[in-house]
N, C-alpha and C positions, 0 to 999 in steps of 0.2 A: 144392248147396243150395238153389239161388233155385226151382229147379223144386217140389223139395220143399215149401218154405216157401207157393208158390202152391196148390199141391194141399190144403193144410192149413187155409189160410184158406181157400178155396173151400167146403171139409166145415164148416167153422164157421158162416160167414156164407151157407150155402145159401139160405137162406130170403128173403135180400136179393137174392140175383144169378139166383134160378131167374127165366126166362122174360123177361128183360130186356138189353140189350143193353148191355155194356161194356167199358172198355178196361184193361190193365194196362201200366203205365209200369217201365221195369226197368232196370238198368245190367247185366243181365249180357247180352251177346248171346247166350250158348247157349240162352237160355230159348226164345227167338222159333225156332229151330230144332229145340228138342226134341219140339216138338209133330209135325214133319214128317218126324223120323228113319225111313230105312227100315229099318233091323234095330238096334233098340232092344234095350240088355241087358236083362235082366230088373226092375231096379228102375224103370228109362225107363220099360217097357213098362207096367210097375202104376201108375205115374203116369199117363201117357198115356190108360188105361183111366179112369183116376179123373177126366180131366179133359172125356173125349167129348160127355158131355152141355152142356157149356157151348160146343162146337166152333163153333155159327152165331153165337153170340154175343158170344165173346170175342174181342178184341183186342188183340196183345201188343205194345208198340212198345220198340223201345231207345234209351236216352235218355243217354248216356256220364256218368260221375258229375263228368266236371269241367262239364257244363251242370246237373247238377241237383244239384251243391252239398249235398242233403241224404242222398246216397245211405249207407246204412246207418251214421247216424248213430247210431240209438234204437239200434242190435243192438249198437254198440261203447258203449255209455254205460254204466259200472258202477253198480249200485245198490249200498247199503250193504247188510251184512249184519242188519237189525235185522227185531223181529217182527213189522213191519207189511209188509213185502217176502215173496211168497210164495213165493219159492224160500230161505227164511232157514232156516239150519242152527244151531242151540245148537252154540256152543262148549263144549272143556274147561272147565276152571275152573284148571289147573294145567298149562297149557301154555308152554313157553319163552318167555322174553321177550328173552334176552340170552346173548351168549357172552364166556368168557373169556378173553382174549388176552394169555399170557406175552410178556415180554420176555426174550432171553436175551444178557446181556452178551458184549462182545465177547472179554471175558477167555479164556471158554469155547470158542471159536469159533482164539483163539490155542495153545491148552493140543491143541485137536484137529490143526493144522497140524504144530505139534512132534512129535505123535506118530505122526506120517507118517514122520519124519526116524528117528524110532527102530527101525521098522519097514521090512524089507527090502523087501517088496513093495508095502506103502504108498507109499515112497519110490520105486520103482521107476514106478509108476503115477502119480504126479503129475508124473514128467519127462516119461513117455509122453503124457499128457494136456493140457500145456500149449501153448499157441500154437505157440512157437518147437522145439519137439523136432526134433533134426536127427540121430537116432539113432533109425529105429525097430526098430534088432534089437535094441532094450533087451527088447521083450515076452520073447526067450527065456530072458533072465533070472530072467524070474520062477516061483515054483512051478506044479507043471504045472496045478493047479485054478485057480490065479489066473489062467495063460496064456489058459486055455481061455474063460474068463469073461469078459477082456480083447477076446481074437477075438469070442466070441459081442455084442462091446457094451454090456455091462452096466456099466460104471464109467462116471461123468460128473463131469464137475466144476462145482460152484456156488457163485459167488464165492470160487472157491479150495478148496473143500472137496470129498471125493469125494463 
């Protein structure tokens, strides 16, 4: 991406760089080596061709980001989405501003746990999924479809609920 940035900058500022000797200081070590690649891919080849006219006038230096303190600082600076920003995108008037969260009481979950005791399959599954289950042969007591689903790992306990 840094090499593409260099190519675009040279295209835009061509009138200033034409015929002058200049330096490019970058924190991307790859930019330095892209000019001398033996077998570049199609993108790199296109970029190399675009930069050929500056071959004798351009010198690329690598300076690590720690040394040059402001590396990528401007590219990561967020701009406000306002009409004076050239990348402004008008927002919809009726966009979602919040989410409603409902609290379910413990009484509901206690009723669910009690229902496991009434249902044969639910009771066996609760025993099987407990951490201290000592009888793995309990799964054979489940109905056929429930046993298949248990063997496939479709049941899990979350806060004591299936």
